C-alpha positions, 0 to 999 in steps of 0.5 A: 478532530477537536474531540479526539485531541481533547481525549488524547490529552485527558488520557495522556496519549503522546502525539509526538509521532503520528501515522497517516494512511489512505485507502480508496472506497468505491461507490455506485451511481453517477455522483455529479459534482455540484458546488454550493454558491451563495447569492454573491457568487462565493463558493460555500461548499466544494465537494471532492472529486469522485472519479475513476482511478486505480482500484485496490478493490479490483473494481475499475468500472466504479468511481471512488474516493480517498479516505485519510486516517491518522493515528497516534504512534502511542496506542494507535488511537485514531485522531483524524479522519479526512475524505480526500481525492489525492494521495499524500505523496505528491508535489503539491502535498509535500510543499504544503507539508514543508513545516511538518516532519514526515515519513512517507512511501514514494509511489512506484509510479513516480519516475524517479522512484521507478528508476532508482529501484532499478538502478541501485545495485545489490552491493549498495544495500546493507542489512537492517536491524529489522529481520528480512530487510535490506536498505540503501541510503539515497539523498534526493530533491523532489518537488523542490524539497530536499529529502532523504530517500531509502530504498528498501528490499524486502526478502519476503516480497522479493520471493513473492515478486519473483514467483509471480514472474515465474508464473509467466512461463508455460510448458506446452506438451506436444505429442508425436507419432513415429509412423506416418499417417493419422493415428487410430482412435485411442492410440497412445503417442510414441512420445512428446515434445515440450515447448516453453512459452515465456514472456521476456522480463527486462533485467531492470524489472527483475532488479525492482522486485521486492523493493520500495522507496521511503522518503522523509524531510528529516535530513538529520540522521542524528534525529532520525536514523536511516534504519528508524525511517523503515521502523517508523514506516512499519509502525504504519501497519496499525493504521492500515489495519483500521481500513482493512477491518472496515472494508468489505471483502469477498474472501474473508480469513479467520484472522479478519473475522476475529479482528472484526470482533476485537472491540466487542466486549459485551454480547447477549445471546439467547438471553444470556449476557457474556462480557470480556474480563 
């Protein structure tokens, strides 16, 4: 971290706004947790907890750990990398970050956020300056910390979520014959009945579609407007891409492949040297 900060000072990288993101990495093996203790009984090293949890890699059978990556808002320069075993937005973490100004996404698993996404009416939303987004402004207190919560509705995500709900409807075709008795082999049916097999989705779940919640401890809208909360969060994608390029995938896209080679400027192939201008 000291090297990164010194380099940012030399090259004039601004650090007034930083983006922090986390991602899980799965591992194979037992990974028993063992502390290093000195002769006096003092704990010298306390390893992180590598355990089971929600797997973004779709491998819930494997243990995993969390990696936090912090990049500058100016140029997306990596400044800090930490291996951890917890997500950022939790009661303990936001209490420890009381002296810092932050913007974070609130996990949908938190009950307050889940209820809020289902409770906010469509009339409460206003259009954001970012195309395809609507926002609803809420003040809230979580973990004893006063915050501003922003319910965001993404039009693209709304279509995707509703499409997934439609996939839960199945149409079953049932042929029939007007004549009594068993039909002969190869005989075409006289017609078909159709039966709809569907899963009932509560209205609250439909209302949550396309929505997520952002939070900040910056209470003054003059310093950070409601719309800027979403804008700052969207800038987080550069940090998220840093994880995507390092994580293996079984379904690579051409964009993923090209991005893997973005930082390569010199290639030697068949004895010939190729370099970017």
